[in-house]
N, C-alpha and C positions, 0 to 999 in steps of 0.2 A: 103110336100117335103122340105128338108133342103140341099141346095147346097151352099158350102162355096164360098165366093166371088172370091177366087183364083183358084177355080176349072174351068176346061175348058170343055164345053159341045158342041159337034157339033150340029148345028141346026137340022139335020135329026135324031138325037138320041131321043129315047123315055124314059124319066125319069118319072116314075109313082109317083103320090102323096104319100108321106110317106117315100120315099127313102132318105138316108142321104149320101151326097157326101163330102168327106173331102178336106182339103186344098191341093192344088197342084194336085188333082186327075184329070184325063181326061177321057172322054167317046167319042169314035170315031163315025163315020158315021153309021147310021142304027142299032146301038146297042140298046138293051132294058134292062132297069134296073127296076126291080120289086119294089112294094111299101114297102117291108119289108127288103130291101137290105141296108147294110151299107158298103160303100167303104171307107177305111181308107186313111190317108194322103198319097198322091203321088201314089195312085193306078192308073194304066193305063188299060183301057178297049179299045181295038182296034176296028176296024169296024166289024159289023155283029155278035157281041157276044150277048149272052143272059145270064143275071144274074137274077135268080128268087128265090122264096121261102124266108124263113127266113135265110138269108145268110149274113155272116160278112167276109169281106176280109181285111187282115192286110196290114199295110203300105208298099208301094213300090212293091207290087205284080203287075205283068202284065198278062192280059188275052188277048190272041191272037184271030184273027178272027175265027168265027164259033164255038168257044167253047160254051158249054151249061153247066152252073154251077148253081146248086141249084134246078133244076127241080125235080119233085116228083120221089121217088124211083121206080126201076123196081122190085117191090115185090108185088105179088098178094094179100098179106095180108094187104098191106097199104090201109087205108080207109080214107085218108084225114086228119089224125091227125096232129097237129102242131109239127113239128120237125125241126131241125136246121142243118146247115152246117157252120162250122167255119174253115176258111183258114188263115194261119199265114202270116208273113211278108216276103217280098222279094221272093216270089215264082214266077216261070215262068210256066204259064199254056198255052201250045201251041195249035195250030189249031186243032179243032174237039175233044178236050178233053171233057169228061163228068164227072161231080162229083155230086153225089146225097146226099140229107140230110138223117138223120136217120129215124128209124121207132120206133113205140111204143115198139115193142118186142125186140129191140136192144139197148135201152137206150135213144133213141130220138135225138142223135146227131152224125154226122160224123165230125171228126176232122182231119185237115191236118196241120202239123207243119210249121216251118219257113224254108226258103231257099231251098225249093223243086223244082225239075225240072221235069215237066210232059210233055213229048214229044208228038208229034202229034198223035191223035187217042187213047190216054190212057183213061181208065175208072176206077174211084174210086166209088165203090158201097156204098149202105146204111150202116151206122153204122161202117164203117171202122175207125180205129185209126192209123193215119200215122204220123211217127215221123218227126224230123228235118233232113234236108239235104238228103232226100230220092230222088232217081232218078228212074223214070219209063220211059223206052225207048219206042219207037214208037209202038203203038198198043198193049201194054201190058194191063192186066186187073186184078183188084182186085174184087172178089166177096164179098158179104155182110159179115160184122162182122170181117174182117181180121184186124190183128194188125201187123204193120210194124215198126221195130225199127229204131232208128236214123242211118243215113248213109247207109241204105240198098240200093241195086241197083237191079231193076227188069229188066231183059233183054227183048229185043224186041220180040213181038208176044208171050210172055209168059202169062200164066193164073194161078192165085192163087185161089184155092178152098175156098169156104166160111168157116169161123171160123179158118182159118190157121193163125198161128203166125210166123213171120219171125224176127229173132233176129237182134240185132244191128250189123251193119257192114257186114252183109251177102250179097252175090252176087248170083243172079239167072241168069244162062246163057240164051241165046236167044232160043226161040221156046221150052220152057220147061213148063210142066204141074206140078204144085206143089200141092200135095194133103195132105201133112202132115207138121207139124211144122218143122222149120229150125233153128238149133241152131245158136247163135251169131257167127259172123266171119266165117261162113261156105261158101263153094263153092258148088253150086248145079247146075247140068246140066244134059242133056240127055232128050229125049222126055217125059219120065215118072218121071223126077225129082229125080236123085240119088245124095246122099250126097257123093261127091268125095274127099273132103279135106277141107283145110282152105283157106280163102281169103288172101293169103300171100301178094299179091300185095297191097291190101287195108290196111293191117296191117302196112306194111312198109311205105306206103305213109302217113299213119296217125301218124307216129313217134313212134310206139310201139317198146319198147326196145328189144334187142336180147334175154335177159333172159326170158321175157314174151313170145316171139315167140317160144323159145325152150320149155318152159313149155306147151304152147298150142299144139305144135307138139306131145309131149309125152302124153298129155291128150287125144288127138284125137286117138292115137294108143291104149291107154287103153280102150277108149270107143268102139273102133273097135274090139279088140281082147281079152279084159279082160274076167274074169269069171263072170257068173251070167247074169241076165237080164240087159237091157240098163239102167234102173233106178238104179239098184244095183251098177253098175259101177260108175254112177254119184255120188251116195252117198259116195262111198269109195274115189273118187276123191275129193269131197268137204271136207272130213275130213283130207286129206293128203296134199292138195295144199297150197302154200303160195302166189299164183298168183291171183290177183283180176280178171284177164281175164278168167282164168280157173274157178274161183268161179262163175263168171257171167254165164258161160255155164251150170254149175251144177245146179244153181238156176233155170235157164230157163227149164232144163229138168225135174226138180222135181216140177215145178209149175203145176197147173191144166191145162189140155189140152183137147180140144174138138175133136182133129183130130189124136192124137198120134204124133210120131216124125219120121222124116226121120233118118235112122241109117246108119252108114258108110258102103259104098259098099264093 
């Protein structure tokens, strides 16, 4: 066990031999830190949390009471192989959140980026790759192997099917089931996840210029009403556009997909 002299450990916490606790980190009452856990500088683990498995948590992240981070995947194919969970810096992991490590069949690692907010009751399953500044609202869930782009927002009580990709800056409305890939900067809502438009509020808040927003609006209409298959429209857009934002959407559509794409309603 390696506990930095500046770390603060409550007497009732259980820190197993082999764990590494960084400078300024704190572990609250009745929390359990497993033998292969690394807590970075300034990490706060509040009371009654469990950090298990081969788990690394980045500097400044806070884990709230009753969260369970790093326990074995909810995958019947998992057979005890050594896999990892890597969580970035300055994340907020709220009450009753669960995050699982990877599996052999999914690459062996689940990754969560920096500055994420995971509200109470959220679940990040095995082998997910979650970007920076992602927000998951209360009781939303990612199934295995999902890929979530930077700045995406998953609404409360929403579920994302395994292998689905959600592009950068997309927003998923509350109580939505997402069963296919979501293009970057999209707005998806309705019980069965319909692609209804662009996340204009998010684009404006992010400082995206008027010219790019106009180009995105025109691109969305072409994807919605243009001739040919969805991928054919994306190829034409890619050849014609001068907007990096539109090009990002085209590249997303033309990349390999395990689930297909949500197309404009």
